[in-house]
Phi, psi and omega in degrees: 000137180286139174271130187251143175214172175237149178220150176270133179230166177230131181294129180288343182271311185245358178069013178289133178264135178206172184251138179238153175266131182233161178253130180268330179221127182229167180216202185303330181293336178265358181304315179303323179293323177295313183293330180270006181059038179255341185295128178060028170265125182226168177241139177296126181291345181270313185244350179084001181297130178280141177212156176249125182264114179272127183209156179296139174200168178235134175255124182235126176229099182291349179276321181261343183089002182288125172232108185240118173273125181248125175243156177299151182305327183290350179274358187299329181300332179260033188303325184297315179294320180292326176297320178297315180298319181297315181295318180293321180296316179295320180299321180294319178297318181291321178297325180281355181072020184275347180267114179245106181163192178292170178309133184290139174249097186277132175224145173247128178227162180238101179103156182291330177298320180291322176298313180303316181299317180299317180297320179294312183295315181293322179297331179277358179077022181265151175279115186292335176294319177293323177298320179293327176289327172301313180293326177297320178298321177295319181298324180293329181269324185219077186305318183292325180290320187282346182298116179073018183292134179228143175281121181263332181200154174239115184238185180294339181270340180147199180268115181271119186240151174223160177194175178304121181076004180233090184294335180192134178212126180253121178263118182301147179301330181299329180292319175292318183299324179297321178288322180300326180291342181247022190304315183299316180293321180292322178295326178288326181282329183233063186300323182296325181291324185268341188255335185265171180284336178269105182249094186208142181302333180298334180298333185282348186237011181222159178276175180295138182271000000 
């Protein structure tokens, strides 16, 4: 069951202040809303401007083992502290015997776009650390294209990605497969990417927050 709360927001267009209902904890029943980009999308009651409200929440799926801590995008600079909180929170839940399901796969993400990407990648059976290395490879070749790149779908043709100024980019499955064949060596070279809850290409280019 989703945990519900209310928050005060202000419209960026007309500055009208109003209250929105948000979900603090969600699960598989809210998955369609996440995938359709509907979760926490609201309209300003004064001017009608549509906006997406980014707020902390947790995604829990006891069937797949997904445990995703979601923080607003502006919290990314403090990722190290949030990774610690996420790990400690899951450990507490497990000690209390409250987690009933397969081994938990803990992830920390910043923003609803990142949550959506994790759900898509995991549902396709892909290793999200390898997916981030795919994106890193794109960034090395085409930095502007790779900025903010997210996997929107995994189809028979490859990984369909979008990003700011990039309406569509398809990464062939063969590109992912080449990395998958070297997974052990890559995990040894990039231990933080494969071992921690924050699995994101940005981790490879910044120091601890």
